[in-house]
Residue frames relative to the residue before (quaternion, step in Angstrom):
aa qw qx qy qz dx dy dz
M 1.0000 0.0000 0.0000 0.0000 0.00 0.00 0.00
R 0.6061 0.5503 -0.3728 0.4369 3.65 0.98 -0.58
I 0.6299 0.5290 -0.3200 0.4700 3.54 1.03 -0.91
F 0.6239 0.5435 -0.3107 0.4678 3.59 0.93 -0.97
G 0.7271 0.4241 -0.2930 0.4535 3.62 0.73 -0.93
V 0.6126 0.5158 -0.3597 0.4789 3.71 1.00 -0.65
Y 0.6847 0.4704 -0.3059 0.4652 3.61 0.78 -0.89
L 0.6164 0.5480 -0.3452 0.4479 3.65 0.96 -0.62
F 0.6570 0.5543 -0.2640 0.4375 3.44 1.10 -1.14
L 0.6921 0.5225 -0.2284 0.4426 3.43 0.97 -1.01
E 0.6506 0.4689 -0.2535 0.5410 3.54 1.08 -0.88
Y 0.6312 0.4882 -0.3777 0.4697 3.62 0.88 -0.55
K 0.5949 0.5594 -0.3536 0.4562 3.68 1.08 -0.80
R 0.6499 0.5293 -0.2750 0.4710 3.55 0.95 -1.01
S 0.6794 0.4998 -0.3045 0.4427 3.56 0.84 -0.87
V 0.6028 0.5613 -0.3322 0.4597 3.57 1.16 -0.85
K 0.7065 0.4499 -0.2970 0.4586 3.56 0.76 -1.11
V 0.6208 0.5345 -0.3485 0.4554 3.67 1.02 -0.62
L 0.6346 0.5601 -0.2848 0.4499 3.52 1.04 -1.02
L 0.7175 0.4602 -0.2518 0.4582 3.51 0.93 -0.90
K 0.5981 0.5436 -0.3216 0.4933 3.55 1.24 -0.57
S 0.7828 0.3245 -0.2052 0.4896 3.53 0.90 -0.93
A 0.2976 0.7655 -0.5313 0.2078 3.64 1.20 0.37
G 0.6573 0.4987 -0.3474 0.4456 3.65 1.02 -0.67
S 0.6284 0.4907 -0.3549 0.4883 3.63 0.90 -0.66
L 0.6839 0.4492 -0.3363 0.4663 3.68 0.77 -0.76
L 0.5910 0.5222 -0.3989 0.4680 3.70 1.02 -0.41
L 0.6244 0.5563 -0.2817 0.4704 3.49 1.01 -1.02
L 0.6665 0.5167 -0.2640 0.4680 3.63 0.96 -1.00
L 0.6382 0.5238 -0.2889 0.4845 3.57 1.13 -0.86
C 0.6387 0.5125 -0.2962 0.4917 3.56 0.98 -0.88
L 0.6685 0.5021 -0.2926 0.4641 3.61 0.90 -0.93
V 0.6570 0.4829 -0.3226 0.4807 3.62 0.95 -0.82
T 0.6642 0.5339 -0.2868 0.4376 3.53 0.94 -0.91
G 0.6546 0.5579 -0.2288 0.4559 3.39 1.13 -0.94
T 0.6500 0.5143 -0.2595 0.4956 3.44 1.11 -1.04
A 0.6460 0.5381 -0.2910 0.4566 3.57 0.99 -0.91
A 0.6585 0.5411 -0.2674 0.4495 3.40 1.02 -0.96
V 0.6992 0.4481 -0.2604 0.4925 3.53 0.98 -0.92
V 0.6392 0.5242 -0.3190 0.4635 3.53 0.98 -0.69
S 0.6591 0.5147 -0.2941 0.4627 3.54 0.96 -0.95
H 0.6657 0.4694 -0.3315 0.4761 3.56 0.96 -0.89
A 0.6286 0.5521 -0.3277 0.4389 3.73 0.98 -0.65
V 0.7058 0.4851 -0.2295 0.4624 3.49 1.05 -1.01
F 0.7813 0.3700 -0.0946 0.4937 3.47 0.91 -1.17
G 0.5913 0.6489 -0.3616 0.3141 3.47 1.02 -0.86
A 0.6894 0.4507 -0.2394 0.5141 3.57 0.91 -0.89
Q 0.7788 0.3787 -0.2481 0.4342 3.67 0.85 -0.45
M 0.5691 0.5696 -0.4103 0.4281 3.63 1.17 -0.19
F 0.4559 -0.6883 0.5046 0.2527 3.33 -1.19 0.79
R 0.2410 -0.7776 0.5614 0.1483 3.48 -0.67 1.16
M 0.4195 -0.7259 0.4972 0.2235 3.47 -0.98 0.98
I 0.4227 -0.7095 0.5101 0.2404 3.61 -1.20 0.65
D 0.3663 -0.6779 0.5793 0.2657 3.58 -1.17 0.32
V 0.1119 -0.7970 0.5935 0.0127 3.53 -0.75 1.16
G 0.2733 -0.7396 0.5941 0.1595 3.57 -0.78 1.02
V 0.1438 -0.7679 0.6240 -0.0138 3.50 -0.94 1.16
S 0.0659 -0.7965 0.6007 0.0196 3.60 -0.85 1.06
V 0.0046 -0.7914 0.6032 -0.0991 3.43 -0.58 1.43
P 0.4907 -0.6842 0.4404 0.3115 3.52 -0.74 0.93
E 0.5852 -0.6478 0.3200 0.3681 3.61 -0.77 0.78
E 0.7125 0.4851 -0.2680 0.4304 3.59 1.11 -0.75
E 0.5603 0.6038 -0.3675 0.4318 3.50 1.48 -0.12
K 0.0866 -0.8450 0.5275 0.0107 3.59 0.29 1.22
E 0.6458 0.5242 -0.3146 0.4572 3.52 1.03 -0.98
T 0.6755 0.4906 -0.2949 0.4647 3.58 0.91 -0.97
K 0.6126 0.5490 -0.3304 0.4628 3.64 0.98 -0.63
A 0.6687 0.4785 -0.2996 0.4840 3.56 1.03 -0.91
V 0.6044 0.5509 -0.3460 0.4598 3.67 1.04 -0.71
V 0.6902 0.5148 -0.2616 0.4361 3.54 0.90 -1.07
R 0.6377 0.5088 -0.3146 0.4853 3.52 1.05 -0.82
F 0.6294 0.5167 -0.3499 0.4631 3.56 1.00 -0.78
L 0.6955 0.4760 -0.3167 0.4352 3.64 0.80 -0.93
S 0.6413 0.5255 -0.3450 0.4401 3.60 1.08 -0.74
A 0.6659 0.5138 -0.3211 0.4352 3.62 1.15 -0.35
M 0.4702 0.6959 -0.4135 0.3516 3.51 1.32 -0.16
E 0.5568 -0.6411 0.3914 0.3546 3.61 -0.83 0.69
S 0.6723 0.5156 -0.2938 0.4426 3.55 0.98 -0.82
V 0.6645 0.4586 -0.2719 0.5236 3.58 1.24 -0.44
E 0.6891 0.4888 -0.2815 0.4549 3.58 0.92 -1.00
S 0.6475 0.5077 -0.3421 0.4538 3.65 1.18 -0.31
V 0.7069 0.4106 -0.2679 0.5098 3.63 1.24 -0.27
C 0.8551 0.0100 0.0431 0.5166 3.65 0.69 -0.71
N 0.3163 -0.6776 0.6198 0.2379 3.51 -1.44 0.26
F 0.3230 -0.7289 0.5739 0.1872 3.52 -1.02 0.84
R 0.0304 -0.7859 0.6171 -0.0272 3.44 -1.04 0.97
Y 0.2819 -0.8170 0.4883 0.1205 3.58 -0.61 1.13
F 0.0530 0.7672 -0.6282 0.1184 3.59 -0.91 1.23
P 0.5621 -0.4994 0.5114 0.4161 3.52 -1.33 0.08
Q 0.6707 -0.5312 0.3286 0.4000 3.58 -1.09 0.58
E 0.7057 0.4742 -0.2799 0.4458 3.57 0.85 -0.94
E 0.6308 0.5067 -0.3098 0.4994 3.68 1.01 -0.66
A 0.6418 0.5348 -0.3206 0.4465 3.59 1.01 -0.86
L 0.6716 0.4747 -0.2981 0.4845 3.57 0.89 -0.99
R 0.6366 0.5221 -0.3425 0.4527 3.72 0.95 -0.73
K 0.6560 0.5188 -0.2975 0.4605 3.47 0.96 -0.80
L 0.6015 0.5510 -0.3133 0.4863 3.58 1.20 -0.81
Y 0.6900 0.4902 -0.2669 0.4608 3.51 0.84 -1.00
E 0.6630 0.4874 -0.2900 0.4887 3.61 1.12 -0.71
G 0.4580 -0.6771 0.4417 0.3697 3.60 1.24 -0.41
E 0.4006 0.7078 -0.4913 0.3117 3.73 1.11 0.28
I 0.7788 0.1528 -0.0814 0.6029 3.56 1.08 -0.77
Q 0.3883 -0.7588 0.4774 0.2133 3.63 -0.88 0.62
A 0.8173 0.0508 -0.1053 0.5643 3.81 1.12 0.14
V 0.1702 -0.7587 0.6176 0.1182 3.66 -1.05 0.37
I 0.1006 -0.7256 0.6783 0.0567 3.45 -1.21 0.89
V 0.1250 -0.7932 0.5946 0.0403 3.58 -0.80 1.04
L 0.0907 -0.8153 0.5711 0.0308 3.58 -0.49 1.06
P 0.4091 -0.7744 0.4539 0.1640 3.62 -0.48 1.34
E 0.6110 -0.5030 0.4405 0.4238 3.68 -1.27 0.44
G 0.8451 0.2582 -0.1887 0.4284 3.57 -1.38 0.62
L 0.3470 0.7669 -0.4765 0.2537 3.58 1.38 0.24
Y 0.6464 0.5022 -0.3337 0.4676 3.68 0.85 -0.75
E 0.7230 0.4401 -0.3056 0.4360 3.58 0.72 -0.76
E 0.6057 0.5831 -0.3122 0.4423 3.45 1.24 -0.54
I 0.6991 0.4510 -0.2758 0.4814 3.40 1.06 -0.80
Y 0.6217 0.5784 -0.3013 0.4339 3.45 1.21 -0.83
T 0.7390 0.3992 -0.2046 0.5027 3.52 1.10 -0.71
G 0.6071 -0.6065 0.3536 0.3722 3.50 1.34 0.28
Q 0.4876 0.6383 -0.4573 0.3818 3.72 1.14 0.29
K 0.5722 -0.6075 0.4544 0.3114 3.46 -1.32 0.41
G 0.1609 -0.8134 0.5538 0.0759 3.66 0.04 1.20
K 0.1679 -0.8014 0.5600 0.1260 3.69 -0.72 0.74
I 0.1118 -0.7803 0.6147 0.0281 3.57 -0.84 1.07
S 0.2937 -0.7848 0.5307 0.1270 3.60 -0.93 0.82
V 0.0726 -0.8106 0.5810 0.0072 3.57 -0.70 1.00
Y 0.1145 -0.8109 0.5728 0.0358 3.49 -0.78 0.98
L 0.0245 0.7970 -0.6013 0.0500 3.67 -0.80 1.03
P 0.5514 -0.6330 0.4200 0.3448 3.45 -1.08 0.63
Q 0.5841 -0.5453 0.4525 0.3959 3.57 -1.34 0.45
D 0.8507 0.0666 -0.0973 0.5122 3.54 -1.22 0.85
P 0.0260 0.8564 -0.5157 0.0082 3.67 0.73 0.92
P 0.5149 -0.6190 0.4838 0.3431 3.66 -1.11 0.46
F 0.7722 -0.4202 0.2357 0.4141 3.49 -1.32 0.29
R 0.6982 0.4772 -0.2863 0.4503 3.60 0.75 -1.00
V 0.6176 0.5283 -0.3610 0.4573 3.62 1.14 -0.45
R 0.6532 0.5186 -0.3067 0.4586 3.43 1.16 -0.85
V 0.5624 0.5632 -0.3737 0.4764 3.65 1.22 -0.58
F 0.6711 0.4834 -0.3094 0.4693 3.59 0.96 -0.78
Q 0.6004 0.5394 -0.3378 0.4842 3.65 1.12 -0.73
E 0.6550 0.5399 -0.3063 0.4308 3.54 1.02 -0.77
L 0.5927 0.5838 -0.2916 0.4721 3.40 1.33 -0.99
L 0.6222 0.5739 -0.2881 0.4479 3.52 0.99 -1.07
S 0.6728 0.5172 -0.2610 0.4601 3.39 0.93 -1.35
D 0.6709 0.5116 -0.2969 0.4473 3.61 0.77 -0.98
G 0.6731 0.5170 -0.2910 0.4416 3.56 0.98 -0.81
A 0.6296 0.5437 -0.2850 0.4762 3.42 1.19 -0.85
S 0.6767 0.5133 -0.2865 0.4433 3.53 1.10 -0.71
L 0.6073 0.5262 -0.3151 0.5050 3.45 1.28 -0.77
L 0.6814 0.4656 -0.3117 0.4709 3.54 0.81 -0.91
G 0.6215 0.5113 -0.3748 0.4602 3.73 0.94 -0.58
T 0.6142 0.5342 -0.3476 0.4653 3.63 1.06 -0.83
A 0.6458 0.5425 -0.2922 0.4507 3.63 0.92 -1.01
E 0.7001 0.4790 -0.2841 0.4469 3.42 0.86 -0.95
A 0.6176 0.5392 -0.3387 0.4616 3.56 1.03 -0.75
G 0.6938 0.4540 -0.3333 0.4488 3.46 0.83 -0.78
A 0.6432 0.4874 -0.3635 0.4654 3.65 0.82 -0.67
L 0.7074 0.4318 -0.3453 0.4404 3.71 0.74 -0.71
A 0.6031 0.5349 -0.3948 0.4408 3.58 1.04 -0.59
A 0.6228 0.5562 -0.3158 0.4506 3.60 1.06 -0.80
R 0.6513 0.5274 -0.2606 0.4794 3.52 1.10 -0.90
D 0.6193 0.5251 -0.3108 0.4941 3.60 1.09 -0.89
L 0.6636 0.5141 -0.3028 0.4513 3.56 0.88 -1.09
A 0.6487 0.5249 -0.2927 0.4669 3.67 0.95 -0.86
E 0.6289 0.5530 -0.2974 0.4585 3.60 1.10 -0.78
E 0.7062 0.4542 -0.1900 0.5088 3.45 1.30 -0.70
D 0.4737 -0.7281 0.3669 0.3330 3.42 1.44 0.35
F 0.3651 0.7141 -0.4923 0.3383 3.58 1.18 0.67
A 0.7506 0.2695 -0.1641 0.5806 3.72 1.16 -0.21
E 0.5561 -0.6165 0.4764 0.2893 3.51 -1.41 0.62
M 0.6290 0.5394 -0.3533 0.4343 3.58 1.22 -0.51
K 0.5109 -0.5832 0.5037 0.3809 3.56 -1.23 0.12
P 0.7034 -0.4866 0.2906 0.4289 3.61 -1.06 0.50
Y 0.7080 0.4337 -0.3015 0.4688 3.64 0.68 -1.02
Q 0.6210 0.5118 -0.3851 0.4519 3.73 1.07 -0.69
A 0.6642 0.5075 -0.3384 0.4322 3.66 0.86 -0.73
A 0.6293 0.5467 -0.3023 0.4622 3.51 1.07 -0.71
E 0.6965 0.4900 -0.2464 0.4627 3.41 1.05 -0.96
H 0.6098 0.5625 -0.3116 0.4634 3.56 1.13 -0.80
I 0.6758 0.4775 -0.2915 0.4799 3.57 1.01 -0.92
S 0.6284 0.5441 -0.3360 0.4429 3.63 1.00 -0.91
Y 0.7150 0.4528 -0.2877 0.4483 3.58 0.81 -1.06
A 0.6086 0.5318 -0.3560 0.4692 3.68 1.16 -0.64
Y 0.6610 0.4938 -0.3316 0.4575 3.59 1.01 -0.77
I 0.6434 0.5165 -0.3447 0.4477 3.58 0.99 -0.86
K 0.6454 0.5265 -0.3419 0.4351 3.67 0.98 -0.68
C 0.6646 0.4673 -0.3192 0.4879 3.52 1.00 -0.70
A 0.6403 0.5237 -0.3341 0.4519 3.59 1.00 -0.61
M 0.6476 0.5131 -0.3213 0.4627 3.53 1.09 -0.65
D 0.7327 0.4263 -0.1907 0.4950 3.51 1.12 -0.93
R 0.3669 0.7641 -0.4919 0.1988 3.64 1.30 0.09
E 0.6152 0.5726 -0.3683 0.3975 3.66 0.91 -0.62
D 0.6759 0.4848 -0.3296 0.4466 3.61 1.14 -0.57
M 0.5231 0.6497 -0.3842 0.3958 3.59 1.32 -0.04
F 0.7710 0.3198 -0.1511 0.5295 3.57 1.17 -0.43
V 0.4057 -0.6409 0.5850 0.2873 3.62 -1.23 0.55
Q 0.2522 -0.7837 0.5527 0.1293 3.62 -0.77 1.07
N 0.0064 -0.7465 0.6639 -0.0441 3.66 -0.74 1.05
V 0.2540 -0.7673 0.5870 0.0472 3.35 -1.02 1.24
Y 0.0508 -0.7930 0.6055 0.0441 3.66 -0.52 0.93
S 0.1884 0.8057 -0.5248 0.1997 3.59 -0.37 1.23
P 0.4733 -0.6548 0.4792 0.3431 3.61 -0.91 0.83
L 0.6501 0.4850 -0.3360 0.4789 3.66 1.10 -0.16
G 0.4869 -0.6297 0.4697 0.3818 3.70 1.17 0.04
E 0.7849 -0.3093 0.2817 0.4570 3.48 -1.17 -0.85
M 0.5764 0.5807 -0.3792 0.4322 3.64 1.32 0.13
D 0.4150 -0.6400 0.5639 0.3164 3.52 -1.28 0.34
L 0.7300 -0.4650 0.2536 0.4318 3.43 -1.38 0.14
Y 0.6193 0.5301 -0.3701 0.4455 3.68 0.94 -0.55
Q 0.6721 0.5066 -0.2926 0.4538 3.52 0.84 -1.03
Y 0.6397 0.5358 -0.3305 0.4410 3.59 0.87 -0.87
Y 0.7383 0.4284 -0.2258 0.4694 3.58 0.75 -1.10
F 0.6261 0.5220 -0.3600 0.4538 3.58 1.04 -0.54
A 0.6253 0.5074 -0.3290 0.4933 3.60 1.02 -0.66
A 0.6579 0.5037 -0.3289 0.4531 3.58 1.01 -0.87
A 0.6455 0.5401 -0.3187 0.4360 3.61 1.02 -0.88
A 0.6414 0.5267 -0.3072 0.4656 3.55 1.06 -0.93
A 0.6846 0.4896 -0.2928 0.4538 3.57 0.89 -0.93
L 0.6874 0.4892 -0.2932 0.4496 3.52 0.98 -0.76
L 0.6301 0.5196 -0.3234 0.4778 3.46 1.18 -0.75
L 0.5926 0.5390 -0.3742 0.4672 3.70 1.05 -0.54
L 0.7431 0.3952 -0.2688 0.4684 3.60 0.70 -0.77
M 0.6462 0.4704 -0.3545 0.4852 3.61 1.08 -0.61
S 0.5557 0.5919 -0.4475 0.3750 3.77 1.01 -0.25
G 0.4707 0.6943 -0.3953 0.3743 3.55 1.35 -0.31
L 0.5958 0.5872 -0.3652 0.4084 3.53 1.01 -0.70
N 0.6634 0.4939 -0.3284 0.4563 3.75 1.11 -0.36
Y 0.6890 0.5216 -0.2904 0.4109 3.62 1.13 -0.11
S 0.3255 0.7334 -0.5221 0.2892 3.50 1.25 0.36
F 0.6056 0.6054 -0.3961 0.3315 3.74 0.92 -0.53
L 0.5814 0.5831 -0.3453 0.4503 3.53 1.36 -0.41
Y 0.7640 0.3565 -0.1891 0.5035 3.61 1.20 -0.37
Q 0.4450 0.6780 -0.4568 0.3655 3.73 1.30 0.35
G 0.7787 -0.4269 0.2306 0.3977 3.46 -1.43 0.32
Q 0.6205 0.5461 -0.3272 0.4579 3.59 1.04 -0.77
S 0.6933 0.4635 -0.2993 0.4635 3.54 0.87 -0.82
R 0.5995 0.5512 -0.3490 0.4637 3.58 1.09 -0.59
A 0.6358 0.5404 -0.3161 0.4515 3.58 1.05 -0.58
V 0.6316 0.4817 -0.3137 0.5202 3.48 1.12 -0.85
E 0.6148 0.5278 -0.3881 0.4391 3.76 0.87 -0.75
Q 0.6308 0.5590 -0.3281 0.4266 3.52 0.92 -0.95
K 0.6706 0.4824 -0.2792 0.4895 3.64 1.03 -0.94
L 0.6396 0.5382 -0.3111 0.4522 3.57 0.99 -0.82
R 0.6285 0.5387 -0.3484 0.4399 3.58 1.09 -0.63
V 0.5686 0.6244 -0.3036 0.4412 3.38 1.33 -0.94
L 0.7500 0.4148 -0.1968 0.4762 3.39 0.98 -1.11
G 0.6466 -0.5868 0.2733 0.4037 3.55 1.23 0.34
M 0.5139 0.6064 -0.4312 0.4269 3.63 1.23 0.42
G 0.3134 -0.8040 0.4897 0.1251 3.59 -0.54 1.26
S 0.7159 -0.4908 0.3046 0.3923 3.52 -1.31 0.30
V 0.5617 0.5717 -0.3718 0.4685 3.61 1.24 -0.72
K 0.6973 0.4480 -0.3267 0.4542 3.64 0.53 -0.99
I 0.6410 0.5404 -0.3399 0.4261 3.67 0.85 -0.96
S 0.6829 0.4745 -0.2684 0.4862 3.55 0.97 -0.97
L 0.6191 0.5372 -0.3391 0.4616 3.63 1.03 -0.58
V 0.5790 0.5534 -0.3527 0.4838 3.67 1.13 -0.77
K 0.7129 0.4669 -0.2914 0.4346 3.53 0.69 -1.14
I 0.6356 0.5460 -0.3285 0.4359 3.58 1.03 -0.75
L 0.6811 0.4870 -0.2831 0.4677 3.49 0.94 -0.96
V 0.6301 0.5257 -0.3346 0.4634 3.63 1.09 -0.72
M 0.6979 0.4345 -0.2959 0.4864 3.57 0.79 -1.00
A 0.6210 0.5460 -0.3537 0.4372 3.71 0.99 -0.67
N 0.6699 0.4973 -0.2968 0.4645 3.56 0.91 -0.84
A 0.6440 0.4973 -0.3285 0.4796 3.60 0.95 -0.76
S 0.6534 0.5104 -0.2990 0.4725 3.57 0.91 -1.04
W 0.6171 0.5414 -0.3521 0.4496 3.61 0.92 -0.81
T 0.6438 0.5260 -0.3211 0.4535 3.62 0.96 -1.06
L 0.7123 0.4495 -0.2991 0.4484 3.49 0.73 -0.92
G 0.6252 0.5705 -0.3191 0.4264 3.65 0.99 -0.60
I 0.6513 0.5003 -0.2603 0.5077 3.43 1.19 -0.97
A 0.6335 0.5181 -0.3474 0.4577 3.55 0.99 -0.82
A 0.6563 0.5121 -0.3168 0.4546 3.58 0.86 -0.84
Y 0.6518 0.5234 -0.2912 0.4652 3.57 0.99 -0.92
L 0.6787 0.4346 -0.3145 0.5015 3.68 0.94 -0.85
S 0.6699 0.4830 -0.3720 0.4238 3.61 0.88 -0.51
G 0.5520 0.5641 -0.3498 0.5048 3.60 1.26 -0.55
C 0.6610 0.4849 -0.3408 0.4602 3.69 0.84 -0.79
L 0.6761 0.5006 -0.2965 0.4521 3.56 0.95 -1.02
F 0.6623 0.4888 -0.3225 0.4674 3.62 1.03 -0.74
S 0.6323 0.5347 -0.3341 0.4503 3.56 1.02 -0.68
Q 0.7031 0.4289 -0.2913 0.4867 3.66 0.98 -0.75
I 0.6609 0.5080 -0.3446 0.4318 3.69 0.82 -0.71
W 0.8074 0.2999 -0.1723 0.4780 3.44 0.75 -0.99
Q 0.4336 -0.7698 0.3908 0.2581 3.48 1.51 0.39
K 0.2700 0.7453 -0.5470 0.2692 3.62 1.00 1.03
N 0.1676 -0.8449 0.4922 0.1260 3.60 1.04 -0.55
F 0.3927 0.6924 -0.4948 0.3487 3.48 0.94 0.91
L 0.8206 0.1973 -0.0824 0.5300 3.64 1.15 -0.25
W 0.0631 -0.8115 0.5800 0.0316 3.58 -0.81 0.99
F 0.5252 -0.6443 0.4459 0.3321 3.58 -1.05 0.38
H 0.0345 0.7776 -0.6271 0.0289 3.57 -0.94 0.94
G 0.4703 -0.6965 0.4551 0.2942 3.59 -0.64 1.01
S 0.6319 0.5602 -0.3704 0.3868 3.60 0.88 -0.56
V 0.4985 0.6429 -0.4187 0.4035 3.58 1.25 -0.33
L 0.5885 0.5826 -0.3518 0.4366 3.69 1.05 -0.86
L 0.7130 0.4269 -0.2576 0.4930 3.58 0.93 -1.00
F 0.6604 0.5471 -0.2804 0.4312 3.71 0.93 -0.83
M 0.6799 0.4942 -0.3375 0.4238 3.49 1.21 -0.53
I 0.4553 0.6921 -0.4428 0.3429 3.57 1.29 -0.05
P 0.6585 0.5420 -0.2876 0.4357 3.60 0.84 -0.86
A 0.6237 0.5200 -0.2755 0.5145 3.46 1.12 -1.02
S 0.6830 0.4857 -0.2969 0.4575 3.59 0.69 -0.95
L 0.6464 0.5223 -0.2966 0.4705 3.61 0.93 -0.83
A 0.6370 0.5283 -0.2962 0.4768 3.63 1.04 -0.85
A 0.6839 0.4658 -0.3150 0.4649 3.55 0.91 -0.98
A 0.6290 0.5611 -0.3503 0.4084 3.54 1.10 -0.78
V 0.6341 0.5128 -0.3295 0.4758 3.56 1.01 -0.97
Y 0.6365 0.5367 -0.3347 0.4414 3.59 0.95 -0.86
F 0.6391 0.4857 -0.3157 0.5060 3.76 1.00 -0.83
H 0.6489 0.4857 -0.3632 0.4594 3.73 0.79 -0.83
M 0.6639 0.5257 -0.3418 0.4076 3.65 0.76 -0.67
V 0.6345 0.5195 -0.2527 0.5134 3.47 1.16 -1.04
F 0.7429 0.3999 -0.2690 0.4646 3.69 0.62 -0.95
S 0.5799 0.5698 -0.3865 0.4354 3.59 1.12 -0.64
I 0.7222 0.4327 -0.2292 0.4886 3.67 0.90 -0.92
F 0.8120 0.1931 -0.0803 0.5449 3.62 0.87 -0.89
G 0.2717 0.8439 -0.4434 0.1317 3.63 1.17 0.51
K 0.5663 0.6072 -0.4148 0.3722 3.70 1.03 -0.41
G 0.8500 0.0838 -0.0651 0.5160 3.55 -1.03 0.97
M 0.7441 -0.3505 0.3008 0.4826 3.44 -1.11 -1.09
Q 0.3797 0.7449 -0.5068 0.2100 3.67 1.23 -0.05
G 0.6275 0.5564 -0.3519 0.4158 3.65 0.83 -0.88
A 0.7004 0.4685 -0.2781 0.4610 3.60 0.74 -1.10
V 0.6325 0.5359 -0.3213 0.4577 3.72 1.01 -0.92
F 0.6865 0.4612 -0.2964 0.4776 3.61 0.86 -0.99
L 0.6375 0.5440 -0.3147 0.4456 3.67 1.01 -0.78
L 0.6643 0.4909 -0.2925 0.4819 3.52 1.02 -0.80
S 0.6235 0.5283 -0.3164 0.4818 3.57 1.10 -0.86
A 0.6791 0.4857 -0.3103 0.4546 3.56 0.71 -1.14
N 0.6742 0.5108 -0.3428 0.4087 3.66 0.78 -0.93
A 0.6644 0.5183 -0.2996 0.4474 3.54 0.99 -1.05
L 0.6017 0.5395 -0.3253 0.4910 3.65 1.00 -0.67
M 0.7033 0.4498 -0.2781 0.4751 3.58 0.79 -0.94
A 0.6108 0.5369 -0.3604 0.4569 3.60 1.05 -0.64
L 0.7106 0.4428 -0.2818 0.4686 3.56 0.99 -0.63
C 0.7653 0.3709 -0.2146 0.4802 3.65 1.05 -0.57
S 0.6796 0.5507 -0.2993 0.3811 3.67 1.12 -0.44
G 0.5664 -0.6266 0.3844 0.3727 3.56 1.25 -0.02
V 0.4358 0.6757 -0.4766 0.3555 3.54 1.22 0.46
L 0.7588 0.2993 -0.2498 0.5218 3.61 0.74 -0.69
I 0.7942 0.1261 -0.0827 0.5887 3.57 0.94 -0.84
P 0.4978 -0.6992 0.3954 0.3272 3.67 -0.47 1.06
L 0.6354 -0.5576 0.3585 0.3959 3.65 -0.98 0.76
P 0.6896 0.5087 -0.3461 0.3819 3.69 0.67 -0.77
Y 0.6507 0.4851 -0.3259 0.4849 3.62 1.25 -0.35
L 0.6231 0.5495 -0.3516 0.4314 3.58 1.24 -0.20
P 0.5774 -0.5479 0.3888 0.4639 3.75 -1.17 0.52
D 0.7065 -0.5278 0.3141 0.3515 3.47 -1.31 0.68
I 0.6463 0.5309 -0.2875 0.4666 3.56 1.10 -0.92
V 0.7062 0.4509 -0.2735 0.4724 3.62 0.93 -0.89
G 0.6497 0.5127 -0.3206 0.4607 3.46 1.07 -0.75
G 0.6399 0.5761 -0.2893 0.4183 3.50 1.07 -0.77
I 0.6438 0.4741 -0.2382 0.5514 3.54 1.31 -0.82
G 0.6775 0.5392 -0.2755 0.4175 3.54 0.91 -0.97
R 0.5982 0.5726 -0.3592 0.4303 3.59 1.07 -0.68
Y 0.7514 0.3821 -0.2101 0.4953 3.60 1.13 -0.44
L 0.4531 0.6347 -0.4983 0.3789 3.63 1.15 0.26
P 0.6380 -0.5722 0.3685 0.3601 3.51 -1.36 0.51
L 0.5798 0.5533 -0.3929 0.4510 3.63 1.09 -0.69
S 0.6623 0.5183 -0.3458 0.4161 3.70 0.82 -0.91
F 0.6485 0.4990 -0.3111 0.4834 3.70 1.00 -0.80
L 0.6540 0.5226 -0.2952 0.4604 3.58 1.09 -0.68
H 0.6508 0.5293 -0.2863 0.4630 3.35 1.17 -0.83
R 0.6443 0.5000 -0.2982 0.4959 3.57 1.01 -0.78
Y 0.6710 0.4941 -0.3269 0.4458 3.54 0.96 -0.86
C 0.6211 0.5449 -0.3236 0.4610 3.61 1.00 -0.75
A 0.6427 0.5037 -0.3064 0.4892 3.59 0.99 -0.92
E 0.6424 0.5766 -0.2948 0.4098 3.56 0.95 -0.76
I 0.7324 0.4264 -0.1927 0.4946 3.47 0.93 -1.16
F 0.6778 0.4851 -0.3054 0.4604 3.63 1.09 -0.76
F 0.8407 0.2207 -0.0619 0.4905 3.66 0.93 -0.93
């Protein structure tokens, strides 16, 4: 047992030295993985993601109530997912529309809030470009739906007021109209609770940052194995022969190597996780938060990666053969396992095989413990 401990300590010291020497190459590798993921994600999703439009809104300065209502509407999910509201004077908004800087203009007149409150027909002007693109037509449809809903609400309130005027209700006419209006507003605000929301995405339940951060962490764990070939070179083999003479078997020698590689991989994985947490907080991306349990759950991932490295280097350990094979295998898995390109976008045969590759399992495991 003493020989086992001494050998573990010496190999651990060697791994620390190698890890420090290769810190620059690991940082370069991390940047390369992150950059590749960013380019691929932009190529895959850039053409398919719906680009929001910028809408210029002109509200008179003295219309504080109208401004409050517009800001409330702009924060609604159905509006927020289609357009961004930008506030300009009417002339400036129309000029920006003509120059193509914004894609639509909404002009709200003075006294609009009072007109609507007293039941008058408030008039809102909407300006759109000729032959608008698809995303502007989506906004146009949103406006049309909103006008239809408001028309329905207005019809209900006016009908209730007319019934009250004919003594068909115990309320006064304005009370009946107000009661129906508030009931309608309550239903409109709670409309999202009327449906069950199911999200179907090639990224699962993660967003783009989360998906590719988990992918980068998993790929970094596997690529870190390129630094451990020193454990299987000629000098190390001579030491192993001497250890066998001293009574230390192959199983214990293999166990030492796996523990050393697992510890180094765990350190890299935790460093990447903490860097991601720091990036998320500083740049306010809010895609990753620190959880102490990740420090523990990274241990099985590091051990699994170390076992994988040991299998590769035990078979191809002479010279640089093991590192070359490991690099080739990792690159092939990165293309086929859904790490760079999500599985639904790959051919069925490739995706079917890639789903069961080690990198695919490691990616899903990292995503599970991080998020």
